[in-house]
C-alpha positions as CSV (number, residue, x, y, z in Angstrom):
1,M,179.2,91.0,99.8
2,P,182.2,88.9,98.9
3,Q,183.2,88.5,95.3
4,Q,181.7,85.6,93.5
5,I,182.4,84.3,89.9
6,E,179.8,82.3,88.5
7,S,181.6,81.2,85.3
8,I,184.9,81.8,83.8
9,D,185.3,82.8,80.1
10,P,188.5,81.2,78.9
11,A,189.0,83.8,76.0
12,R,189.1,86.4,78.8
13,T,190.9,84.8,81.5
14,V,194.6,84.6,82.4
15,L,196.4,82.2,84.7
16,I,199.1,83.6,86.7
17,V,201.6,81.3,88.2
18,V,203.4,83.2,90.9
19,D,207.1,82.7,91.7
20,M,207.2,78.9,91.3
21,E,210.8,79.2,90.7
22,N,213.7,77.0,91.8
23,D,214.6,79.1,94.8
24,F,211.0,78.6,96.3
25,V,210.3,75.1,95.1
26,K,213.4,73.1,94.9
27,L,214.5,71.0,97.9
28,G,217.0,72.8,100.0
29,A,216.6,76.1,98.2
30,S,217.2,79.5,99.9
31,F,213.5,80.3,100.1
32,E,212.2,76.7,100.1
33,V,208.4,76.3,100.5
34,P,207.9,72.5,100.8
35,A,204.1,73.0,100.4
36,G,204.8,74.5,97.0
37,R,206.2,71.1,95.9
38,E,203.2,69.2,97.5
39,M,200.7,71.1,95.3
40,L,202.7,70.5,92.1
41,P,200.4,67.6,90.9
42,R,197.2,69.9,91.2
43,L,199.0,72.8,89.6
44,K,200.3,70.7,86.6
45,K,196.8,69.4,86.0
46,L,195.4,72.9,85.9
47,I,198.1,74.2,83.6
48,T,197.4,71.4,81.2
49,F,193.8,72.2,81.5
50,C,194.5,75.9,80.7
51,R,196.5,75.1,77.8
52,A,194.0,72.9,76.3
53,H,191.2,75.2,76.7
54,G,192.8,78.5,75.4
55,I,193.4,80.4,78.7
56,D,196.8,82.1,78.5
57,I,199.4,81.6,81.2
58,I,201.8,84.3,82.7
59,Y,204.6,83.0,84.8
60,T,206.2,85.4,87.5
61,T,209.6,85.0,89.0
62,H,210.8,87.3,91.9
63,T,214.4,88.3,91.1
64,H,217.0,91.1,92.0
65,R,219.7,92.5,90.0
66,P,223.3,91.3,90.9
67,D,224.4,94.9,91.7
68,G,221.4,95.1,94.3
69,T,220.1,98.2,93.1
70,D,216.4,97.0,92.9
71,M,216.5,95.2,96.4
72,G,215.2,98.2,98.5
73,R,213.9,97.3,102.1
74,F,214.2,93.4,100.9
75,A,217.8,93.7,101.8
76,D,216.9,94.5,105.4
77,I,214.3,91.7,105.7
78,Y,216.0,88.8,103.9
79,P,219.6,87.9,104.3
80,A,219.6,85.6,101.1
81,I,218.5,88.6,98.9
82,A,221.1,91.0,100.6
83,D,224.0,88.4,99.9
84,G,222.8,87.4,96.6
85,S,222.4,83.8,97.4
86,G,218.9,83.8,96.4
87,L,216.5,85.5,94.0
88,K,219.6,86.6,92.2
89,D,219.0,87.4,88.3
90,G,220.9,85.2,85.9
91,T,221.0,82.2,88.2
92,E,219.3,78.9,88.1
93,G,217.2,79.8,91.1
94,I,215.0,82.2,89.4
95,E,214.1,79.8,86.6
96,I,210.7,78.2,86.8
97,Y,210.5,74.8,88.4
98,P,211.0,72.2,85.5
99,E,207.9,70.3,86.2
100,I,205.9,73.3,85.3
101,A,208.2,75.1,83.0
102,P,206.6,77.5,80.5
103,E,206.0,76.5,76.9
104,P,207.4,78.5,74.1
105,G,205.5,81.8,73.7
106,E,204.3,81.8,77.4
107,I,205.2,84.9,79.2
108,I,207.6,85.2,82.1
109,I,207.5,88.4,84.0
110,K,210.3,89.4,86.4
111,K,209.1,91.2,89.4
112,H,211.1,92.8,92.4
113,R,208.4,93.2,94.8
114,Y,205.8,90.9,96.2
115,S,203.0,92.0,93.8
116,A,203.4,91.1,90.1
117,F,201.8,94.5,89.1
118,F,204.3,96.6,91.0
119,G,207.0,98.0,88.7
120,T,206.2,95.6,85.7
121,D,204.1,95.6,82.6
122,L,201.6,93.0,83.7
123,D,198.7,95.1,83.6
124,I,199.5,96.4,80.0
125,I,199.8,92.6,79.1
126,L,196.5,91.7,80.6
127,R,194.7,94.6,79.0
128,G,196.4,93.5,75.7
129,L,194.8,90.1,76.0
130,N,191.5,91.6,76.8
131,T,191.5,90.0,80.3
132,D,188.7,90.5,82.8
133,T,189.5,87.6,85.2
134,V,192.8,86.2,86.7
135,I,193.4,82.9,88.4
136,I,196.1,83.4,91.1
137,T,198.1,80.2,91.9
138,G,201.7,80.0,93.4
139,V,203.7,81.0,96.4
140,T,203.4,82.2,98.9
141,T,199.9,82.7,99.8
142,E,200.1,85.7,102.3
143,N,202.9,87.6,100.3
144,C,203.3,87.4,96.7
145,C,200.0,85.6,95.9
146,H,198.1,87.9,98.2
147,A,199.6,91.2,96.9
148,T,199.2,90.2,93.4
149,A,195.5,89.2,94.0
150,R,195.0,92.6,95.8
151,D,196.4,94.6,93.0
152,A,194.5,92.7,90.4
153,M,191.3,93.6,92.2
154,F,192.6,97.3,92.5
155,H,193.1,97.3,88.8
156,D,189.4,95.9,88.4
157,Y,189.9,92.3,87.4
158,K,188.0,89.6,88.8
159,V,190.1,87.3,91.0
160,A,189.9,83.5,91.3
161,F,192.3,82.6,94.2
162,L,193.0,78.8,94.3
163,S,193.1,77.5,97.8
164,D,194.8,74.3,96.8
165,C,197.2,75.6,94.3
166,T,198.6,78.3,96.6
167,A,201.0,77.5,99.5
168,T,203.1,78.9,102.2
169,L,205.2,78.0,105.3
170,A,205.3,78.4,109.0
171,Y,206.0,81.7,110.5
172,P,208.2,82.1,113.7
173,D,207.2,84.0,116.8
174,L,208.4,87.4,116.5
175,G,206.5,88.8,119.5
176,Y,202.9,88.1,118.5
177,G,202.9,84.2,118.3
178,G,203.9,81.9,115.7
179,L,201.7,80.3,112.8
180,S,202.0,77.0,111.2
181,G,201.9,77.0,107.2
182,E,198.4,75.6,107.3
183,E,197.2,78.2,109.8
184,L,198.8,81.1,107.9
185,H,197.4,79.8,104.6
186,R,194.0,79.5,106.1
187,S,193.8,82.8,107.6
188,S,195.1,84.4,104.5
189,L,192.4,82.6,102.4
190,I,189.7,83.9,105.1
191,A,190.9,87.5,104.4
192,L,190.9,87.2,100.7
193,A,187.5,85.6,100.5
194,F,186.1,88.5,102.5
195,S,187.6,91.4,100.7
196,T,189.4,90.6,97.5
197,A,188.7,87.4,95.6
198,H,186.6,84.1,95.0
199,V,188.5,81.7,96.9
200,M,188.0,78.3,95.2
201,T,189.7,75.0,94.6
202,A,191.3,74.0,91.2
203,D,188.4,71.6,90.3
204,D,185.8,74.5,91.1
205,C,187.9,76.7,88.8
206,I,187.8,74.1,86.1
207,A,184.0,73.5,86.5
208,K,183.5,77.2,86.1
209,V,185.6,77.3,83.0
210,M,183.6,74.6,81.6
211,S,180.5,76.5,82.3
212,G,181.7,79.3,80.7
213,E,182.6,78.0,77.3
């Protein structure tokens, strides 16, 4: 039976904003996801709502050390990581996009793999906040958002995955056919809804918070 969340208790919920950093969101950035900019009005509305209703917000930023020691296989897959032109620690590229910048006291977690749980203290922080539900937003749907949602479920959190506050980009044909960003986003949501999370819109999420207060 697919996971269903009937209501969301703001006191036990955390909004996770995945990798909405300049290197993914800014025009012309090395890992630009144009759909990430397109969803900004919805995400900004949600962030404002969460702040007003006592839902803690955690931001993640994908980053790698200048010396390359934490790149691993990413150096093989992504030239911009290998040559340091993207996702490099200490640069403007890893800072959260200004339109949704964290407020003082909000947590930013630096991560080095797709999942925000891998090699970070995210789980410790969530348990310290007495969290039972996480709301997943950000980029990209099928990689960092999906991996974070999967690991959240593996750690026994309920997962609300927001269909209109996550985004991705087109994939080229590497021998199995290409996918448009819209197709990849939709197929990822289908898989997540079946096996991992309650997929919903931002407005649905807000309504569930209101019903849980």
